[in-house]
C-alpha positions in Angstrom: -19.6 6.2 47.8 -22.7 4.2 48.4 -24.9 4.1 45.5 -23.2 6.9 43.7 -20.0 7.1 41.7 -17.9 9.8 39.7 -15.6 9.3 36.6 -12.2 10.6 36.5 -12.0 11.2 32.7 -9.1 10.9 30.3 -8.0 13.7 28.2 -10.2 14.8 25.5 -13.3 13.2 27.3 -16.1 14.7 29.8 -19.3 14.2 31.0 -20.6 12.0 33.9 -19.5 9.0 32.5 -16.7 10.3 30.1 -19.1 9.9 27.1 -18.8 13.3 25.3 -15.7 14.3 23.5 -13.9 17.7 24.7 -14.4 20.6 22.1 -11.1 22.6 22.5 -12.4 25.3 20.0 -15.7 26.0 21.9 -14.2 29.0 23.6 -12.9 30.6 20.3 -9.5 30.7 21.4 -8.1 32.1 18.1 -7.8 35.6 17.6 -8.2 37.9 14.9 -10.3 35.9 12.9 -8.1 32.8 13.1 -9.6 29.6 12.2 -9.5 26.8 15.2 -9.0 23.0 14.4 -9.9 20.6 17.4 -7.6 17.6 17.9 -9.7 16.6 21.2 -6.7 17.0 23.6 -5.4 20.1 21.8 -6.2 22.8 19.1 -4.4 24.6 16.4 -4.9 28.1 15.2 -4.7 29.1 11.3 -4.1 32.7 11.7 -5.5 35.2 9.3 -3.1 37.3 6.9 -0.8 39.7 9.1 -1.3 37.7 12.3 1.1 34.7 13.8 1.4 33.1 17.3 -0.3 30.2 19.1 -3.5 32.1 19.0 -2.9 34.6 16.5 -2.2 37.2 19.1 1.0 38.8 17.3 1.0 41.0 14.1 3.2 40.0 11.5 6.1 42.5 10.7 5.2 44.2 7.5 7.2 45.7 4.7 7.3 49.7 3.8 5.2 50.6 0.5 7.0 50.4 -2.7 6.5 53.1 -5.3 4.7 52.3 -8.5 6.3 52.1 -11.8 5.3 54.0 -15.1 4.3 50.5 -16.8 0.8 49.0 -16.5 1.6 46.0 -14.4 -2.2 44.8 -14.2 -1.6 43.4 -17.9 0.8 40.7 -16.5 -2.0 39.2 -14.2 -5.3 37.5 -14.5 -8.3 37.8 -12.0 -9.0 34.5 -10.8 -12.5 35.6 -9.3 -13.9 32.7 -7.3 -11.0 30.4 -7.8 -8.7 28.9 -5.1 -5.0 28.9 -5.4 -2.2 26.8 -3.5 -1.4 28.7 -0.4 2.3 29.8 -0.4 4.0 32.0 2.4 3.5 35.8 1.9 4.8 39.2 2.7 2.3 41.9 3.7 2.4 45.5 2.4 0.2 48.3 4.2 -0.7 51.4 2.4 -0.4 50.6 -1.3 -2.8 50.4 -4.1 -3.6 47.5 -6.6 -1.3 49.0 -9.2 1.5 49.2 -6.9 1.0 45.6 -5.5 1.4 44.3 -9.0 4.6 46.2 -9.4 6.1 44.8 -6.1 5.1 41.3 -7.2 6.7 41.8 -10.8 9.8 43.6 -9.5 10.7 40.9 -6.8 14.1 39.2 -7.4 14.6 37.1 -3.9 11.5 34.8 -4.6 9.1 34.1 -7.3 5.7 36.0 -7.1 3.0 33.9 -8.6 0.0 35.9 -7.0 -1.2 38.6 -4.8 -4.8 39.5 -2.9 -5.8 43.1 -1.9 -7.4 43.3 1.4 -9.9 45.0 2.8 -7.8 47.2 5.0 -5.9 48.7 2.0 -3.1 46.3 2.4 -1.6 43.6 0.0 -0.6 40.1 0.5 2.1 39.0 -1.9 2.4 35.3 -2.4 5.9 33.9 -2.2 6.4 30.8 -4.4 8.7 28.6 -2.2 8.8 25.0 -3.3 5.7 23.2 -3.0 5.0 20.7 -0.2 2.1 18.5 0.1 1.6 19.8 3.8 0.5 23.2 2.6 -3.1 24.2 3.5 -5.1 25.7 0.6 -7.2 29.1 0.6 -10.4 28.3 2.0 -12.3 31.4 0.8 -13.3 31.2 -3.1 -15.4 34.1 -2.9 -12.0 36.4 -2.8 -10.2 38.2 -5.9 -6.6 36.9 -6.5 -4.4 38.3 -9.0 -2.5 35.5 -10.8 0.7 36.4 -12.7 0.8 35.2 -16.4 4.0 33.6 -16.9 4.9 32.6 -20.4 5.5 29.0 -21.0 4.7 26.1 -23.0 2.9 22.4 -22.9 6.5 20.8 -22.6 7.8 20.9 -19.0 9.9 18.7 -16.9 9.0 21.0 -13.8 12.5 21.5 -12.8 12.3 25.3 -12.5 10.2 27.1 -9.9 8.2 28.9 -12.7 6.9 25.3 -13.6 6.6 26.4 -17.0 3.7 28.7 -16.7 1.5 25.7 -15.5 -1.5 26.8 -13.2 -2.6 24.6 -10.2 -6.1 24.9 -9.3 -7.9 23.7 -6.4 -11.2 21.7 -6.6 -10.9 20.0 -3.3 -6.9 19.2 -3.7 -4.6 20.9 -5.8 -1.3 19.7 -7.7 1.8 20.8 -5.8 5.7 21.0 -7.0 7.8 18.4 -5.1 11.1 16.7 -5.1 11.8 13.3 -3.2 9.4 11.0 -1.8 5.9 12.6 -0.3 5.1 12.6 3.3 2.2 10.1 2.4 2.7 6.4 3.6 2.7 3.9 1.0 1.7 5.9 -2.1 3.1 8.5 -4.5 6.6 8.4 -6.0 10.1 8.1 -4.5 11.8 10.6 -7.1 10.9 12.5 -10.1 11.1 10.9 -13.6 13.5 13.2 -15.2 16.8 13.1 -13.2 15.7 10.8 -10.0 16.6 14.0 -7.8 14.7 16.5 -9.7 11.0 17.9 -9.4 7.6 16.7 -10.2 3.8 17.7 -9.9 2.0 15.8 -7.3 -1.6 15.8 -5.8 -2.0 15.1 -1.9 -5.1 13.6 -0.7 -4.5 13.1 3.1 -7.1 15.5 4.0 -9.6 15.0 0.9 -12.4 12.9 0.7 -13.0 10.3 -2.0 -13.7 11.5 -5.5 -11.8 14.6 -4.4 -10.2 16.5 -7.4 -7.2 18.6 -8.5 -6.3 20.3 -11.6 -3.3 21.3 -13.4 -3.6 23.8 -16.5 -0.8 24.3 -19.0 -0.5 27.2 -20.6 -2.5 28.4 -23.8 -1.0 26.7 -26.9 -1.8 27.5 -30.4 -3.6 25.3 -33.0 -1.7 22.0 -33.4 -1.9 18.4 -34.7 0.7 16.2 -32.8 0.9 13.7 -30.0 1.0 14.7 -26.1 3.5 12.3 -24.0 3.9 12.4 -20.4 4.8 10.3 -17.7 2.5 9.7 -14.8 2.8 7.9 -11.3 -0.4 6.1 -10.0 0.4 3.6 -6.9 -0.7 2.7 -3.5 0.1 -0.2 -1.4 -1.7 -1.7 1.5 -4.6 -4.0 2.6 -7.1 -1.3 1.8 -8.6 -2.2 -1.6 -8.9 -0.7 -4.2 -5.7 1.4 -4.3 -4.6 4.2 -6.6 -6.6 7.3 -7.8 -7.5 8.2 -11.1 -5.9 10.6 -13.6 -7.6 12.4 -16.3 -6.4 14.6 -19.3 -8.5 16.9 -21.0 -7.9 19.1 -24.4 -9.8 22.4 -23.3 -10.6 25.1 -25.8 -9.5 28.7 -24.4 -12.3 29.6 -22.2 -13.6 26.6 -21.6 -14.3 24.3 -18.3 -13.2 20.8 -17.8 -17.0 20.0 -16.8 -17.6 21.3 -20.6 -16.0 18.5 -22.5 -15.0 14.7 -22.2 -11.5 13.6 -21.0 -9.2 12.4 -24.2 -7.4 10.0 -21.9 -8.2 8.0 -18.6 -6.1 6.0 -16.1 -7.4 4.4 -12.8 -6.1 2.5 -10.3 -2.7 1.6 -9.1 -0.5 0.0 -11.8 3.2 0.1 -11.0 5.5 1.4 -8.2 7.3 3.1 -11.3 6.5 6.1 -13.6 4.8 4.9 -16.5 4.4 6.7 -20.0 1.3 7.8 -22.0 0.6 9.1 -25.5 -2.2 10.6 -26.5 -3.1 12.2 -30.0 -3.5 15.9 -29.7 -5.3 17.9 -32.6 -7.0 21.3 -32.3 -8.0 24.0 -34.6 -8.3 26.7 -32.3 -6.2 27.9 -29.1 -6.5 25.4 -25.9 -4.9 24.3 -22.7 -4.1 20.7 -21.6 -5.6 20.1 -18.2 -4.3 17.1 -15.9 -7.0 15.9 -13.3 -6.1 13.8 -10.3 -9.0 12.3 -8.6 -8.7 10.7 -5.0 -9.7 7.2 -4.8 -11.7 5.3 -2.2 -8.8 5.3 0.1 -5.8 7.6 0.8 -3.5 5.3 -0.8 -4.2 7.0 -3.8 -2.0 10.3 -4.8 -1.1 10.7 -8.3 1.9 12.5 -9.9 2.8 13.9 -13.3 6.2 14.8 -15.0 8.0 15.1 -18.3 5.2 16.6 -20.6 6.2 16.7 -24.3 4.5 17.3 -27.5 6.0 15.1 -30.5 5.5 14.2 -34.0 7.4 10.8 -33.5 5.5 8.9 -30.9 6.4 5.3 -30.0 4.3 3.2 -32.3 1.7 1.0 -31.2 2.3 -2.7 -31.4 0.6 -5.9 -30.7 4.4 -7.4 -30.4 5.8 -6.5 -27.1 8.2 -7.5 -24.5 6.8 -4.7 -21.9 10.5 -3.4 -21.1 9.4 0.1 -22.2 7.1 2.1 -19.6 4.8 2.8 -22.6 4.2 -1.1 -22.8 3.6 -0.8 -26.8 0.0 1.1 -25.9 -1.3 -1.9 -24.0 -3.6 -0.6 -21.1 -5.4 -2.0 -18.2 -9.4 -1.8 -18.8 -10.7 0.8 -16.3 -13.9 -0.8 -15.9 -12.2 -4.0 -14.5 -12.3 -5.1 -10.9 -8.7 -4.6 -10.5 -5.5 -3.9 -12.8 -2.5 -5.5 -14.5 0.6 -4.0 -12.9 3.8 -3.4 -14.9 6.5 -5.5 -12.9 10.3 -6.2 -12.6 11.5 -8.8 -10.2 9.5 -10.6 -7.7 6.0 -9.6 -7.4 4.9 -8.1 -3.9 2.7 -11.0 -3.0 5.0 -14.0 -1.5 5.1 -17.6 -2.8 3.2 -16.4 -6.3 4.4 -14.8 -9.4 7.3 -14.6 -11.5 10.6 -13.5 -9.9 12.1 -12.8 -13.2 10.8 -11.8 -16.7 10.7 -14.2 -19.7 12.4 -11.9 -22.3 15.7 -11.5 -20.4 15.5 -14.1 -17.6 16.7 -11.3 -15.2 15.1 -9.1 -12.5 15.8 -6.1 -14.9 13.2 -7.1 -17.5 9.5 -6.5 -17.1 6.5 -8.3 -17.6 2.6 -7.7 -16.7 0.8 -9.6 -14.0 -2.4 -9.3 -12.4 -2.6 -9.2 -8.6 -5.9 -10.6 -7.3 -4.8 -10.4 -3.4 -7.8 -9.0 -1.3 -10.2 -9.5 -4.3 -13.2 -11.6 -4.5 -13.3 -15.1 -6.4 -14.5 -14.7 -10.0 -13.3 -10.8 -10.1 -11.3 -10.0 -13.2 -8.5 -7.8 -14.8 -8.4 -7.1 -18.3 -5.2 -5.9 -20.4 -6.1 -4.2 -23.6 -4.1 -4.3 -26.5 -3.6 -1.2 -28.9 -6.0 -1.6 -31.9 -4.6 -3.8 -34.8 -5.6 -3.6 -38.3 -7.0 -7.2 -39.9 -5.3 -10.0 -39.4 -5.5 -13.9 -40.0 -2.8 -16.1 -38.2 -1.1 -17.3 -35.3 0.1 -14.9 -32.3 2.2 -16.3 -29.6 2.9 -15.5 -25.9 4.5 -16.7 -22.7 2.4 -16.6 -19.4 3.0 -17.6 -15.8 0.6 -19.3 -13.4 1.5 -21.0 -10.3 -1.3 -20.7 -7.8 -4.6 -21.6 -9.4 -6.0 -18.2 -11.3 -7.5 -18.5 -14.7 -6.3 -16.7 -18.0 -8.9 -16.1 -21.0 -7.5 -14.3 -24.3 -10.3 -13.0 -26.5 -10.1 -11.3 -29.7 -12.1 -8.1 -29.8 -13.4 -6.2 -32.5 -12.9 -2.3 -31.6 -16.6 -1.3 -31.0 -17.9 -5.0 -30.2 -18.4 -6.3 -26.4 -16.7 -9.4 -25.2 -17.4 -12.9 -26.7 -16.1 -16.4 -26.4 -12.6 -16.7 -25.4 -10.2 -17.9 -28.5 -7.6 -19.4 -25.7 -8.1 -20.1 -21.9 -6.5 -22.1 -19.1 -6.7 -22.5 -15.4 -4.7 -23.8 -12.6 -1.1 -24.0 -10.9 1.5 -25.1 -13.6 4.2 -24.1 -11.4 7.3 -21.5 -11.2 7.9 -21.4 -15.1 7.0 -19.4 -18.1 4.8 -21.3 -20.6 4.3 -20.8 -24.3 1.1 -20.5 -25.7 -0.1 -19.9 -29.4 -3.6 -18.7 -30.4 -5.1 -18.3 -33.9 -6.7 -14.9 -34.9 -9.0 -14.4 -37.7 -10.4 -10.9 -37.7 -11.5 -8.9 -41.2 -11.7 -5.8 -39.2 -9.5 -3.7 -36.8 -9.3 -5.5 -33.4 -7.8 -5.8 -30.0 -6.5 -8.5 -27.9 -7.7 -9.0 -24.6 -5.8 -11.0 -21.7 -8.5 -11.6 -18.8 -7.0 -12.6 -15.5 -9.6 -13.9 -13.2 -9.1 -14.6 -9.3 -9.4 -18.1 -8.1 -10.6 -19.3 -4.7 -7.6 -18.2 -3.2 -5.3 -14.7 -3.1 -2.9 -17.1 -4.4 -3.9 -16.5 -8.2 -1.4 -14.2 -9.7 -1.4 -14.3 -13.4 1.5 -12.9 -15.8 2.3 -12.5 -19.4 5.2 -11.6 -21.4 6.6 -11.6 -25.0 3.4 -11.3 -27.1 4.7 -11.7 -30.7 3.2 -11.7 -34.2 5.6 -13.8 -36.3 7.1 -12.8 -39.4 5.6 -13.6 -42.8 6.1 -17.6 -43.6 7.2 -18.2 -40.0 6.0 -21.2 -38.2 5.4 -21.0 -34.6 6.4 -23.7 -32.3 3.7 -25.7 -30.9 2.5 -24.5 -27.4 3.7 -26.0 -24.1 1.4 -28.6 -22.5 2.1 -28.1 -18.7 1.1 -30.5 -16.2 -1.0 -29.2 -13.0 1.0 -28.9 -9.9 -0.4 -30.0 -6.4 -0.5 -26.7 -4.5 0.6 -28.2 -1.1 4.3 -28.7 -2.6 4.0 -32.2 -3.0 5.4 -31.8 -6.6 8.8 -31.2 -5.2 11.4 -33.7 -4.6 11.4 -33.8 -0.8 13.4 -36.0 0.8 11.5 -36.6 4.1 7.8 -35.2 4.0 8.1 -34.7 7.9 10.1 -31.6 6.9 6.9 -29.8 5.6 4.3 -28.2 7.8 0.7 -27.7 6.7 0.7 -24.6 4.3 4.6 -24.7 3.9 5.5 -24.5 0.2 9.0 -25.7 -0.8 10.8 -24.1 -3.6 12.9 -25.9 -6.1 15.4 -23.8 -7.6 16.5 -24.0 -11.4 19.8 -26.0 -10.1 17.5 -28.4 -8.2 18.1 -26.9 -4.6 14.8 -27.5 -2.4 14.3 -24.8 0.3 12.1 -25.3 3.1 11.4 -22.6 6.1 8.7 -23.6 8.6 7.8 -22.0 12.0 10.7 -23.8 13.9 13.4 -24.8 11.6 15.0 -24.3 8.1 15.7 -27.3 5.9 18.0 -27.3 2.7 18.0 -29.7 0.3 20.9 -29.6 -2.2 22.0 -32.0 -4.9 25.2 -34.1 -4.5 26.9 -33.1 -7.4 27.4 -29.3 -6.6 29.6 -30.4 -4.1 31.8 -32.5 -6.2 34.0 -34.8 -4.4 33.4 -33.6 -0.8 31.7 -35.9 1.2 28.2 -35.3 3.0 29.9 -36.3 6.5 32.5 -33.4 6.1 29.7 -31.0 5.4 28.4 -29.0 8.4 26.4 -25.9 9.9 28.1 -23.3 11.7 28.3 -25.4 14.6 30.4 -28.5 13.6 28.4 -30.7 15.5 25.4 -30.1 13.2 26.0 -32.3 10.0 24.2 -32.9 7.1 22.9 -36.4 5.6 22.9 -38.1 2.5 19.5 -39.3 1.2 18.0 -40.5 -2.3 15.0 -39.0 -3.9 13.7 -40.4 -7.1 17.2 -41.8 -7.8 19.0 -38.8 -7.2 21.3 -38.2 -4.3 20.7 -35.0 -2.3 22.6 -33.8 0.9 20.0 -32.6 3.3 20.6 -30.1 6.0 18.3 -29.0 9.0 18.5 -26.7 11.8 16.3 -25.2 14.4 16.0 -21.5 14.1 17.7 -20.9 17.3 20.4 -24.0 16.8 23.7 -24.7 15.2 24.8 -21.2 15.8 22.2 -19.7 13.7 22.3 -15.9 13.6 19.2 -13.7 13.9 18.7 -10.3 13.3 16.0 -7.6 12.5 16.3 -5.7 9.2 16.6 -1.9 9.0 13.3 -1.1 8.2 11.7 -3.5 11.1 10.0 -5.5 8.2 11.6 -8.8 8.7 13.5 -10.9 11.2 16.6 -12.8 9.5 18.0 -16.2 10.3 21.5 -16.8 8.8 23.7 -20.1 8.8 26.4 -21.3 6.7 26.8 -24.7 5.1 30.9 -25.2 5.2 33.4 -28.0 4.8 36.0 -27.4 7.5 36.5 -23.4 7.5 35.5 -23.1 4.0 31.9 -21.7 3.4 30.1 -23.3 0.5 26.7 -21.8 0.9 24.8 -19.1 3.0 21.3 -20.4 4.0 18.9 -17.2 5.0 15.3 -17.5 6.2 13.7 -14.2 5.9 10.3 -13.9 8.4 8.2 -11.4 7.3 6.6 -9.7 10.4 3.4 -10.4 8.9 4.5 -14.1 9.2 5.2 -14.4 5.5 8.4 -16.8 5.3 11.1 -16.1 2.7 14.3 -18.3 2.2 17.5 -17.6 0.3 20.2 -19.8 -0.4 23.2 -17.8 -1.5 26.6 -19.3 -3.1 29.8 -18.7 -1.5 30.8 -15.1 -2.3 34.0 -16.6 -3.6 32.2 -18.6 -6.0 29.7 -17.4 -8.8 26.3 -18.1 -7.4 22.6 -17.1 -7.4 20.2 -16.2 -4.8 16.9 -18.5 -4.6 13.8 -17.7 -2.7 11.4 -20.1 -1.0 8.4 -19.8 1.4 7.1 -21.3 4.6 5.0 -20.4 7.6 4.5 -18.9 11.0 2.0 -19.9 13.9 0.2 -17.2 16.1 -2.5 -18.1 18.6 -5.2 -16.4 20.4 -6.8 -18.5 23.2 -9.9 -17.9 25.5 -9.4 -19.7 29.1 -12.0 -20.6 31.8 -10.1 -19.4 34.9 -7.2 -17.3 35.9 -4.4 -20.0 36.2 -4.7 -19.8 32.2 -4.5 -23.9 31.9 -7.9 -24.5 31.0 -8.7 -23.6 27.3 -12.7 -23.0 26.2 -14.3 -26.1 24.1 -14.7 -25.4 20.4 -18.3 -26.9 20.2 -19.5 -24.0 22.8 -19.0 -21.2 19.9 -20.2 -18.8 19.5 -19.0 -17.4 23.0 -21.4 -15.5 25.1 -19.7 -13.0 27.1 -21.2 -12.1 30.4 -20.8 -8.8 31.4 -20.7 -9.3 35.1 -17.7 -11.9 35.0 -13.9 -11.5 34.3 -12.6 -13.0 31.2 -9.1 -14.7 30.2 -7.4 -14.8 27.1 -3.7 -15.4 25.8 -2.0 -14.4 22.7 1.3 -15.9 21.5 3.5 -16.9 18.8 5.1 -20.6 18.0 8.6 -20.5 16.8 11.5 -22.8 17.0 13.5 -19.5 18.2 12.6 -19.1 21.8 14.2 -15.7 21.9 11.3 -14.2 19.9 8.8 -12.2 21.6 5.3 -11.3 20.7 3.8 -7.9 21.0 0.3 -6.9 21.0 -0.1 -3.6 19.3 -3.8 -2.9 18.7 -7.3 -4.9 19.7 -10.6 -3.8 19.1 -14.0 -5.2 18.4 -16.2 -4.6 15.6 -19.5 -5.2 14.3 -18.5 -6.9 11.0 -15.7 -9.8 10.2 -13.8 -7.5 8.2 -12.6 -4.3 10.1 -12.6 -2.2 6.9 -16.4 -2.6 6.6 -17.3 -2.0 10.2 -19.7 1.0 11.3 -18.5 1.0 14.9 -15.2 0.1 16.9 -14.6 -0.3 20.8 -11.1 -0.3 21.8 -9.3 -2.9 24.0 -5.8 -2.1 23.3 -4.5 1.0 21.6 -1.1 1.6 20.3 0.3 -1.3 23.2 -1.7 0.6 26.0 -4.3 -1.5 27.8 -7.8 0.2 28.6 -8.1 0.5 32.5 -10.4 -2.5 32.7 -7.9 -4.8 31.4 -4.6 -6.0 33.1 -1.8 -8.3 31.9 -1.0 -11.4 34.0 2.4 -12.7 34.1 2.8 -15.7 31.7 5.0 -18.6 31.1 7.3 -16.8 28.4 8.2 -13.8 26.3 6.3 -15.7 23.3 2.6 -15.3 25.1 0.9 -12.6 26.8 -2.0 -13.2 29.1 -4.7 -10.9 29.7 -7.5 -10.3 32.5 -10.6 -8.3 31.5 -13.1 -6.4 33.8 -16.3 -7.3 32.0 -18.2 -5.0 34.1 -17.0 -2.0 32.3 -19.0 -3.5 29.2 -21.5 -0.6 27.5 -24.9 -1.4 26.3 -23.9 -2.6 22.7 -26.1 -1.6 19.6 -25.4 -5.2 17.9 -25.5 -8.6 19.6 -22.9 -9.9 17.3 -19.3 -8.4 17.6 -15.8 -9.8 16.0 -12.3 -9.2 17.3 -9.5 -7.6 15.5 -6.1 -7.5 17.0 -2.7 -6.5 15.3 0.1 -8.5 16.6 3.9 -8.6 15.7 7.1 -10.5 16.5 10.5 -9.0 17.4 14.0 -9.7 18.7 14.4 -8.7 22.2 16.7 -5.8 22.6 16.1 -4.3 19.2 16.8 -0.6 19.3 14.0 1.5 18.0 11.9 -1.3 17.2 7.9 -1.0 17.9 8.1 -3.8 20.6 10.7 -1.5 22.3 8.4 1.3 22.2 5.8 -0.3 24.2 2.8 1.8 25.1 2.6 5.0 22.8 1.0 7.9 24.9 1.7 10.7 22.6 -1.7 11.3 20.8 -0.3 11.8 17.2 2.0 8.8 17.5 -0.8 6.8 19.0 -3.2 7.5 16.3 -0.6 7.1 13.5 0.3 3.5 15.0 -3.5 2.6 14.7 -3.4 3.6 11.0 0.0 1.8 10.3 0.0 -1.2 12.2 -3.7 -2.7 11.8 -3.2 -4.7 8.5 0.2 -3.1 7.8 3.3 -4.8 6.6 4.7 -4.8 9.9 2.3 -6.4 11.8 -0.5 -9.5 11.6 -4.1 -8.5 12.0 -6.2 -11.4 13.0 -9.9 -11.5 13.2 -12.5 -13.8 14.8 -16.2 -14.2 15.8 -19.1 -13.7 16.1 -19.5 -13.2 19.8 -22.4 -12.5 21.7 -22.9 -10.1 24.7 -25.0 -11.8 27.5 -26.5 -9.1 29.9 -26.4 -9.8 33.8 -30.1 -9.8 33.7 -30.2 -12.9 31.1 -30.4 -16.4 32.0 -27.3 -18.6 30.8 -26.0 -21.7 31.2 -22.4 -21.1 32.4 -21.1 -24.1 30.7 -22.1 -22.6 27.1 -20.6 -19.4 27.9 -17.1 -19.9 26.2 -15.4 -21.5 23.4 -12.3 -23.4 22.6 -8.8 -22.4 21.4 -7.5 -22.5 17.9 -4.3 -21.6 16.3 -3.6 -19.2 13.7 -1.6 -20.7 11.1 -0.2 -18.0 9.1 0.7 -19.9 6.0 1.9 -17.9 3.2 -0.6 -17.6 0.3 -0.2 -14.8 -2.3 -0.1 -11.6 0.2 -1.3 -12.8 3.6 -1.9 -16.1 5.3 -4.9 -18.5 6.5 -5.9 -17.8 10.0 -7.9 -20.2 12.2 -8.2 -18.8 15.7 -10.2 -18.3 18.9 -10.6 -14.9 20.0 -12.0 -12.9 23.0 -14.5 -10.2 22.5 -14.9 -7.5 24.9 -16.8 -4.3 24.2 -15.5 -1.2 26.2 -17.2 1.9 27.4 -15.7 4.4 25.0 -16.9 3.9 21.6 -14.6 4.6 18.6 -15.3 6.8 15.6 -15.6 4.9 12.5 -12.1 3.8 11.0 -12.4 6.6 8.2 -13.1 9.2 10.3 -10.3 7.8 12.8 -7.9 8.0 10.1 -8.5 11.1 8.7 -7.9 12.6 12.3 -4.7 11.0 12.5 -3.8 12.6 8.8 -4.9 16.0 10.0 -2.8 16.1 13.1 0.1 14.7 11.1 
């Protein structure tokens, strides 16, 4: 069209150059006072009372008036003027008086009526208390008067009945809801109640709330009392965003007062466990009062909190310095809310692979509990403090057991109740291997004191610290000397490896208690088993499933081992995807003839963490052991369309010219040639950390390529090549940018897998994918930069426009891996909202 052009805008955008988002609510489509919510390509109407339909065009059916009784029903209600109540279903009664509406509410038998509202048109909206769900909206007009039913109750409550013992949810920003089973939120909230595992609990959703949003739960009024309040709470979130978890506060509120008028009597802050934890709080009052539970949303959406099994008792669990941490009360030990992160109550292996204990010290099983500090995604030097309950004066020794297998620090303090932190009485630092170690400290305090266990993050995420079995000895008892552990080389060289060539950089072998060495790498799995485990069986009679794949005998440190190696797609190794799509499993057997002696399993996390297991023959008694390895992704810039000439590293930072095409490739290296790599998300941001960025520019979204990018046929399904037309680049606000891509591996033909879904065009699912796959447990987020956009008017030497490829070695550390790569920066025309706004849009649409 000569010097002119026109733009064919995608859904949700308008303007000469598609620069403006469409406001679907601009025409006020919702009738009869309905409220319109814009979803960019659609809208949704929240209808006023008495109306329904897509645009609130239909009147709700109403019930006939009910005659009033002879009693005074309003005595059974509180007027909640200016308060906001949870929004339930409702029934409308027209031509009815205030007293008649109260009578209807009290006389209803088909549902529990908890409140009603008188409307201006002389009709009454009776609230139906159906089971709460986290998806219900809340009243948005605090200026109205609601008549809330007074339901007799007590502080003690397991929330199993719909009356919830007379507790009153109150909205500030959010509100507590009664829920059973898991919530709809992703990676936060409990899976079930505490009472029965299948009952109800009170839960505060935060999906549509801003950080620091508040919800409150008021108990019925209690008479004066001197006792102990106990309850179970759940505060947990998981994901790459930190900090995780919300805050729970408990108030003892004199009748007629508000929480703002008093200080909380108990505070818990941040994620502490995936399980329900128990709290005890002294409760003393000379006047009638309420107990108020307050939930506070944390900085991220992974911060939903829950309450269950509230009770009062005159026989609380006694606080104690001596503790094996097997009770959810944890003997009164608590995390310091002013720490940089928390100590977790844990049983079994810690969430971070390749670090932390797999079993507790007390029982030596995965059923026992211990306390551990999780430093992943924290900065070096940040700390977590575990505070003991207050103990009386003491002069003597105290013992405990600790686990440090990756390089953190542990300090122990003896702190006066009103004193600050001083000099530690005991400390250590380093990697002492996968074992529990004995420690003894000397305590000499003439006043009440607390023990403080301080874990400090080291240089790597791999800095977990755990403690167990703190114990004050009996009078006259002499403790055994503490262990004198030796530092362990973090690269795995401490293990009795038969052949060091089996180790890739970053792969850490595991030596089990039976002396089995397990190595999983990006290309193969290796198992090294002491010969005595096979009795009289010759190593030459042992094979993998493929009889041609034999083991060999090797001597290491004067001890004989049988060593078995196989490529991931060799020796009849079986591969499959786990049910939750989180792992790719490789399974093979070590056998003698037809007799299976050991089953070996390599479990490859889709984030590229590798977990190995060796399982004894089910016909024999055996155990499962765990080890870790590595996985390799790469992202490379090329100089031309044949994708054969990568760019030199010395030319970084790369200068991207807006008038030339760019070529890049994304792939995975694995011994299993049947794997395929899938590029799910790719966007440019103005910071090296996607979570800190102010602006985003999409390249690939939910597997869908933007119009200016095309895929070029590559050599294999393990690599994807792309050509980007840079003429579509916008004028960026920053000269420096970083690329963030989310990739994952799949087995071809896996039904329902993310790779099988391909490009997601559905708007809600597409946005959900952005939230779930960038940095999630199902994908690997790789980042690189900086890049510099070069304008067509700039003078630039073409030999200095590009850079050299590097590989992303996803070596397991604590939760993630070490990444080294070369990435493309392309800035597209459509600027993304910041990530918080994007995720709020997603949550609103869900």
